[in-house]
KOLFIZA-455607 format. One record per residue (C-alpha): x, y, z. Coordinates in steps of 0.2 Angstrom, whole numbers, padded with zeros to 4 digits, always signed. Layout:
BEGIN
XYZ;...
//
This chain:
BEGIN
+1187-0528+0819;+1186-0509+0818;+1204-0508+0813;+1207-0490+0810;+1190-0485+0818;+1192-0491+0836;+1210-0492+0843;+1217-0496+0860;+1235-0492+0867;+1242-0486+0883;+1231-0478+0896;+1241-0462+0898;+1249-0457+0882;+1267-0451+0884;+1273-0435+0877;+1278-0438+0858;+1289-0429+0846;+1282-0417+0833;+1276-0428+0819;+1286-0425+0802;+1278-0415+0788;+1274-0422+0771;+1289-0413+0764;+1300-0421+0777;+1292-0438+0773;+1296-0435+0755;+1314-0432+0759;+1316-0448+0769;+1308-0458+0755;+1320-0450+0742;+1335-0455+0753;+1328-0473+0755;+1326-0474+0737;+1344-0469+0734;+1349-0483+0746;+1339-0496+0736;+1345-0489+0719;+1363-0492+0726;+1361-0510+0729;+1370-0522+0716;+1360-0534+0706;+1368-0548+0716;+1362-0540+0732;+1344-0538+0725;+1344-0556+0719;+1349-0562+0736;+1335-0552+0744;+1323-0559+0732;+1329-0577+0736;+1326-0573+0754;+1308-0568+0750;+1311-0550+0753;+1302-0539+0740;+1309-0522+0735;+1296-0509+0740;+1290-0496+0727;+1293-0480+0736;+1287-0469+0722;+1269-0473+0723;+1266-0470+0742;+1250-0460+0744;+1252-0442+0749;+1244-0434+0765;+1242-0417+0771;+1251-0411+0786;+1234-0409+0795;+1230-0427+0791;+1247-0433+0798;+1245-0422+0814;+1228-0430+0817;+1235-0448+0816;+1249-0443+0827;+1237-0436+0840;+1226-0452+0840;+1242-0462+0843;+1241-0469+0861;+1222-0466+0863;+1210-0479+0868;+1195-0473+0859;+1194-0461+0845;+1187-0443+0848;+1169-0441+0847;+1165-0436+0829;+1149-0426+0828;+1149-0424+0809;+1150-0442+0806;+1137-0446+0820;+1125-0434+0811;+1127-0445+0795;+1123-0460+0806;+1106-0453+0810;+1099-0456+0793;+1083-0465+0793;+1084-0483+0785;+1068-0492+0790;+1060-0501+0776;+1067-0515+0764;+1066-0502+0750;+1076-0489+0760;+1090-0502+0764;+1091-0506+0745;+1093-0487+0741;+1106-0485+0755;+1116-0500+0749;+1115-0492+0731;+1121-0476+0738;+1136-0485+0746;+1140-0494+0730;+1140-0477+0721;+1152-0469+0733;+1164-0484+0731;+1163-0482+0712;+1168-0464+0714;+1182-0466+0727;+1190-0483+0724;+1203-0487+0710;+1194-0490+0693;+1203-0506+0691;+1197-0512+0708;+1179-0508+0703;+1181-0518+0686;+1188-0533+0695;+1173-0532+0708;+1160-0531+0695;+1168-0545+0685;+1168-0556+0701;+1151-0551+0706;+1144-0555+0688;+1153-0572+0687;+1146-0578+0704;+1129-0572+0701;+1128-0580+0684;+1134-0597+0690;+1124-0597+0706;+1107-0587+0704;+1095-0585+0719;+1108-0590+0732;+1119-0581+0744;+1135-0586+0735;+1140-0568+0732;+1139-0565+0751;+1148-0580+0756;+1162-0577+0744;+1164-0560+0751;+1165-0567+0768;+1178-0579+0762;+1188-0564+0755;+1187-0555+0772;+1195-0571+0780;+1210-0569+0769;+1212-0551+0772;+1204-0544+0756;+1192-0533+0766;+1189-0520+0752;+1183-0533+0739;+1173-0542+0753;+1164-0525+0756;+1161-0523+0738;+1153-0540+0736;+1143-0538+0752;+1137-0521+0746;+1131-0530+0730;+1123-0544+0740;+1114-0531+0751;+1107-0523+0735;+1101-0540+0729;+1094-0546+0745;+1089-0531+0756;+1076-0542+0764;+1089-0554+0771;+1094-0549+0789;+1110-0560+0789;+1116-0552+0773;+1112-0534+0779;+1121-0538+0796;+1136-0544+0787;+1136-0529+0775;+1136-0517+0790;+1149-0527+0799;+1161-0525+0784;+1157-0506+0784;+1162-0505+0802;+1178-0514+0798;+1183-0502+0784;+1180-0487+0795;+1163-0482+0788;+1153-0484+0804;+1142-0469+0800;+1135-0479+0785;+1134-0495+0795;+1123-0488+0809;+1107-0484+0799;+1105-0502+0794;+1110-0509+0811;+1097-0498+0819;+1085-0504+0807;+1089-0522+0811;+1089-0519+0829;+1071-0512+0828;+1065-0529+0820;+1076-0540+0831;+1080-0531+0847;+1086-0547+0856;+1099-0552+0844;+1117-0552+0852;+1126-0551+0835;+1116-0535+0830;+1119-0527+0848;+1138-0531+0847;+1139-0523+0830;+1130-0508+0835;+1142-0506+0850;+1157-0507+0838;+1149-0494+0826;+1146-0482+0840;+1163-0485+0847;+1171-0481+0830;+1162-0464+0831;+1169-0461+0848;+1152-0462+0857;+1157-0473+0872;+1141-0471+0881;+1130-0478+0867;+1143-0492+0864;+1142-0497+0882;+1124-0498+0881;+1124-0510+0866;+1138-0520+0874;+1128-0523+0890;+1113-0529+0880;+1124-0540+0869;+1132-0548+0885;+1115-0549+0894;+1109-0560+0879;+1124-0570+0877;+1137-0568+0892;+1150-0578+0883;+1151-0567+0868;+1170-0566+0864;+1170-0550+0855;+1159-0540+0866;+1169-0546+0881;+1185-0541+0873;+1179-0524+0869;+1171-0522+0886;+1188-0527+0894;+1197-0513+0884;+1184-0500+0889;+1185-0505+0907;+1204-0504+0906;+1203-0486+0899;+1192-0482+0915;+1206-0489+0926;+1195-0504+0931;+1209-0517+0931;+1198-0531+0939;+1184-0528+0927;+1195-0528+0912;+1203-0545+0918;+1186-0553+0921;+1179-0548+0904;+1195-0554+0896;+1194-0571+0905;+1176-0573+0899;+1182-0569+0881;+1197-0580+0880;+1187-0594+0888;+1175-0594+0874;+1188-0591+0860;+1207-0589+0862;+1219-0577+0854;+1237-0572+0858;+1231-0554+0859;+1219-0558+0873;+1233-0567+0882;+1245-0553+0880;+1232-0541+0887;+1229-0551+0902;+1248-0552+0905;+1249-0533+0903;+1236-0532+0917;+1246-0544+0928;+1236-0560+0926;+1245-0575+0919;+1234-0587+0910;+1231-0604+0917;+1226-0620+0909;+1209-0620+0916;+1206-0603+0908;+1207-0610+0890;+1194-0622+0883;+1201-0634+0870;+1186-0635+0857;+1193-0648+0845;+1189-0666+0848;+1204-0675+0856;+1206-0694+0855;+1209-0703+0871;+1223-0713+0864;+1230-0703+0850;+1245-0715+0846;+1236-0731+0850;+1247-0734+0865;+1234-0743+0875;+1234-0758+0864;+1252-0762+0869;+1251-0774+0884;+1265-0781+0895;+1266-0799+0898;+1259-0805+0915;+1271-0803+0930;+1274-0821+0937;+1266-0824+0954;+1274-0841+0957;+1288-0852+0952;+1278-0861+0938;+1273-0845+0930;+1291-0839+0932;+1297-0854+0922;+1284-0851+0909;+1284-0832+0907;+1303-0830+0907;+1305-0834+0889;+1289-0824+0885;+1297-0808+0893;+1314-0811+0884;+1305-0812+0867;+1295-0797+0871;+1310-0787+0875;+1320-0793+0860;+1305-0787+0848;+1305-0770+0857;+1324-0768+0854;+1322-0772+0836;+1308-0760+0834;+1318-0746+0843;+1332-0748+0832;+1321-0747+0816;+1312-0731+0823;+1329-0723+0827;+1334-0726+0809;+1318-0719+0803;+1320-0704+0813;+1338-0701+0807;+1332-0703+0789;+1317-0690+0792;+1330-0677+0799;+1339-0678+0783;+1335-0663+0772;+1325-0655+0785;+1336-0640+0785;+1332-0636+0767;+1313-0637+0771;+1316-0625+0786;+1326-0613+0775;+1312-0612+0762;+1299-0610+0775;+1309-0595+0782;+1309-0587+0765;+1290-0589+0764;+1289-0581+0781;+1300-0567+0777;+1289-0563+0762;+1273-0564+0772;+1267-0579+0763;+1267-0590+0779;+1264-0587+0797;+1278-0588+0810;+1270-0602+0819;+1255-0614+0815;+1238-0605+0818;+1234-0615+0834;+1252-0616+0841;+1249-0602+0854;+1233-0610+0861;+1241-0628+0860;+1256-0622+0870;+1245-0616+0885;+1239-0634+0886;+1256-0642+0883;+1264-0631+0897;+1251-0638+0909;+1257-0656+0904;+1274-0652+0909;+1270-0641+0924;+1276-0646+0942;+1260-0638+0950;+1250-0650+0960;+1237-0652+0946;+1251-0652+0932;+1256-0667+0922;+1274-0667+0928;+1268-0667+0946;+1257-0682+0943;+1271-0691+0934;+1284-0688+0948;+1271-0695+0960;+1270-0711+0950;+1289-0712+0949;+1289-0710+0968;+1278-0725+0969;+1290-0736+0959;+1304-0730+0971;+1294-0735+0986;+1290-0752+0977;+1308-0755+0975;+1312-0751+0993;+1298-0764+0998;+1305-0777+0986;+1322-0775+0995;+1313-0777+1012;+1304-0793+1005;+1321-0800+0998;+1329-0798+1016;+1313-0806+1023;+1315-0821+1011;+1333-0823+1017;+1327-0824+1035;+1313-0836+1030;+1326-0848+1022;+1336-0847+1038;+1322-0849+1050;+1309-0861+1041;+1320-0873+1032;+1330-0879+1047;+1337-0897+1048;+1327-0903+1033;+1339-0895+1021;+1355-0899+1031;+1360-0915+1023;+1375-0921+1013;+1378-0932+0998;+1369-0947+1006;+1352-0938+1006;+1337-0947+1000;+1325-0941+0987;+1312-0939+1000;+1323-0927+1010;+1328-0917+0995;+1309-0916+0990;+1304-0910+1007;+1317-0897+1007;+1313-0891+0990;+1294-0890+0994;+1298-0878+1008;+1309-0868+0997;+1296-0867+0983;+1283-0862+0995;+1294-0848+1002;+1298-0842+0984;+1280-0843+0979;+1275-0832+0993;+1290-0820+0988;+1285-0819+0970;+1267-0816+0973;+1272-0802+0985;+1286-0793+0976;+1279-0795+0958;+1262-0789+0964;+1270-0774+0971;+1281-0771+0956;+1267-0774+0943;+1255-0762+0952;+1267-0748+0953;+1274-0750+0936;+1256-0751+0928;+1252-0735+0937;+1268-0727+0930;+1264-0733+0913;+1246-0726+0914;+1254-0708+0917;+1267-0710+0904;+1254-0716+0891;+1243-0701+0895;+1259-0689+0894;+1265-0696+0878;+1248-0696+0870;+1244-0678+0875;+1261-0671+0872;+1261-0678+0854;+1243-0673+0851;+1247-0654+0856;+1263-0654+0847;+1255-0657+0831;+1248-0640+0832;+1264-0632+0838;+1276-0639+0825;+1277-0639+0806;+1273-0656+0797;+1291-0660+0793;+1296-0657+0811;+1281-0667+0818;+1285-0682+0809;+1301-0684+0819;+1291-0680+0835;+1279-0695+0831;+1294-0707+0829;+1302-0700+0845;+1285-0703+0855;+1285-0721+0849;+1302-0724+0855;+1298-0716+0872;+1283-0728+0874;+1293-0744+0868;+1307-0739+0881;+1294-0738+0895;+1288-0755+0890;+1306-0762+0889;+1310-0755+0906;+1297-0766+0915;+1307-0778+0926;+1298-0792+0934;+1307-0804+0946;+1310-0822+0941;+1314-0837+0952;+1314-0855+0946;+1310-0871+0956;+1321-0879+0968;+1322-0895+0959;+1324-0895+0940;+1309-0901+0931;+1305-0905+0913;+1307-0889+0902;+1291-0881+0896;+1292-0877+0877;+1297-0858+0876;+1283-0847+0872;+1282-0830+0864;+1271-0814+0865;+1267-0814+0847;+1271-0799+0836;+1270-0781+0843;+1255-0771+0839;+1256-0756+0827;+1255-0738+0833;+1240-0727+0827;+1246-0714+0814;+1242-0697+0821;+1240-0685+0807;+1235-0667+0808;+1218-0669+0800;+1207-0658+0811;+1200-0645+0799;+1189-0630+0800;+1181-0626+0783;+1166-0616+0776;+1160-0610+0760;+1149-0616+0745;+1154-0631+0735;+1159-0626+0718;+1160-0607+0722;+1172-0604+0737;+1179-0615+0751;+1191-0609+0765;+1200-0623+0774;+1211-0623+0789;+1222-0638+0793;+1232-0636+0809;+1245-0626+0801;+1240-0619+0784;+1225-0610+0776;+1219-0613+0758;+1206-0603+0750;+1199-0610+0734;+1188-0600+0722;+1182-0610+0708;+1180-0596+0695;+1190-0589+0681;+1190-0571+0686;+1196-0557+0675;+1206-0543+0684;+1212-0556+0697;+1228-0546+0699;+1217-0531+0705;+1208-0542+0718;+1224-0550+0723;+1218-0568+0723;+1223-0584+0715;+1213-0600+0712;+1222-0606+0728;+1228-0594+0741;+1240-0600+0755;+1242-0587+0769;+1240-0573+0757;+1253-0559+0758;+1240-0545+0760;+1233-0553+0776;+1224-0538+0783;+1210-0547+0790;+1200-0536+0802;+1196-0543+0819;+1179-0552+0822;+1170-0568+0824;+1161-0578+0810;+1147-0587+0818;+1140-0601+0807;+1122-0608+0808;+1116-0593+0818;+1102-0586+0808;+1095-0569+0812;+1076-0568+0811;+1072-0586+0808;+1065-0600+0819;+1051-0601+0831;+1057-0586+0841;+1060-0575+0827;+1062-0559+0837;+1076-0567+0846;+1087-0571+0831;+1101-0584+0834;+1098-0587+0852;+1084-0594+0863;+1081-0583+0878;+1079-0598+0890;+1095-0606+0885;+1105-0591+0879;+1113-0600+0864;+1106-0609+0849;+1115-0622+0838;+1130-0614+0830;+1149-0612+0829;+1161-0598+0828;+1178-0594+0820;+1187-0580+0827;+1199-0570+0817;+1213-0557+0821;+1223-0547+0810;+1234-0562+0807;+1220-0573+0802;+1211-0587+0811;+1214-0588+0830;+1202-0600+0837;+1186-0610+0834;+1172-0614+0845;+1156-0624+0845;+1140-0619+0853;+1130-0636+0850;+1133-0652+0841;+1125-0657+0825;+1129-0667+0809;+1138-0659+0795;+1130-0660+0778;+1134-0654+0761;+1130-0635+0759;+1136-0620+0769;+1146-0629+0782;+1158-0628+0797;+1168-0643+0802;+1179-0647+0816;+1183-0666+0817;+1197-0679+0813;+1193-0689+0797;+1194-0708+0796;+1208-0716+0788;+1198-0718+0772;+1193-0700+0772;+1175-0702+0778;+1167-0693+0792;+1168-0703+0809;+1151-0708+0816;+1148-0698+0832;+1163-0688+0831;+1157-0673+0820;+1155-0657+0828;+1148-0643+0818;+1133-0635+0810;+1124-0639+0794;+1112-0625+0787;+1106-0636+0773;+1109-0632+0755;+1118-0617+0748;+1107-0605+0757;+1117-0607+0773;+1119-0593+0786;+1135-0584+0792;+1134-0570+0804;+1149-0558+0807;+1152-0550+0824;+1164-0535+0824;+1178-0535+0836;+1189-0521+0843;+1207-0518+0838;+1222-0512+0848;+1228-0503+0833;+1220-0486+0830;+1230-0482+0814;+1226-0499+0806;+1220-0500+0788;+1204-0491+0782;+1195-0490+0766;+1196-0474+0755;+1186-0459+0761;+1168-0461+0754;+1165-0444+0748;+1148-0439+0741;
//
């Protein structure tokens, strides 16, 4: 979080050109406006169809030359300069519940004096609507948090300020209020309430983390480091505290300390930003560094239920099983043809879908990749890695076993030829006048040699191929599972069909050896294998959701975020929300982690807050956000999910019900659930801030 209040860039700023003055900026804007005014109507229409909106350069806010110079000077700095005047405001005493309420009312007054009047009207309308429909709940607070997750941080702060006035006694509400103040660059107003919370709950890692980010935003690294150390002592896996510690260590030139802290942070909660930072420090992320927190089925496509017919181990089995194998392969070939046709059909029209998606992406209404794609790619690359622990290495080993088995079978075939020459002897050297007894004696010996041969070679072949199938089954299942997070839905449909074709091809390529009896016997009625099994349908139905039913719900499904606010809100344009928002264009979510079910100031060990000292972490779950939206989810304990304020990470059953024993999440019971925001540091010093809150 702390976008605009804590920033990180290169360690040694390079010399920069003199920043332009406001007069020079005005001239550039006039030239740009002339260029846009010169566009034809056809050109403007084409840009709109591509999702590119024409900017309004006439209403860009003005800045003084001094303000522009200050921003230019801050560019390239790790930490803002220590601000003594703002730190003096942070020393305000806010200790009692009454003082918290007064302080919150003071912030509300400042917002009303400094924010746009239409924004204030919209905020009041939203607050009144929620309060009237959901009295005596934390619905206002949770709706504010939901708005933060889609980038509406100013309106989120407005609602959290209102919630703090209504519930100054609630430590979760006050913490979240302070966290939003930190995000919008108002650390001097966040510190007094965070200090108050810390005096009551000195062993709470969330409060310690947010205190650290408040001090860091004011440029006081020493105080920030003190609170960070405490937060990490209480909760060593704290993803935000570890990330911020890494950036501070890097600023000190401690590369190893920075890498160690980043690895701890990314182990708990992944983000591409952390991965980039590690790469910049010379460390390439490994599969073992990344924890996959979403439950993964062992057999995603149901490949295990497809069984090969038995390999014949003697001539009688060879006679009986040969038609079974022929029927099995005929069915596979028919199914392969059907799947290929389906895949061809699914690819028709996909170009139009891709074009529409690109337009939404250009317009900022859709991310460039599904929200879990980067993390899933790390796991996928391990599957195709040729390292000794990688999936490709193991698969190659299984293919080598098949090659060796083939070589052994050739040796056994040569041995069988020798056995025929050595063991049959004169008993099989007879002409047309041979007796039935002679022919039977010869065939008995021939069949005995072939029985031994079949038991040997098909035993070798079956063992090697089943081992190969086991690796391929795992490979196809895992690749397809992770690709559902890497691909868009219409692309993934084709990938599922391709995965099924790959598996059926593996089954078809099994090649047992058949040898019939020496003497023709009565034919056994041809058998079949029965119909092929059906594949499981792998849908991207893992979800992360939280909210209050009937008020606000935010849901992430593998590749899309939908926020539903079940209210008819006047001034909705000023808030910038619709009844359903799909990757809102104004996605300026400030970095941070939303922990669900971690209640500050409740439980048997009240002074400890959301953690138990002896086990370091209580039941809870977290959702990490970056400026681009959600980056990861993690679970700190398992619990059943009930109706109420909730966090869910699990695959639904086919009928839409929750699977028994598969739910991972936290229920806080009823509407009065707990959500705790942990601030996070940003690499962008010049990120968005709220308007200056003057007296």
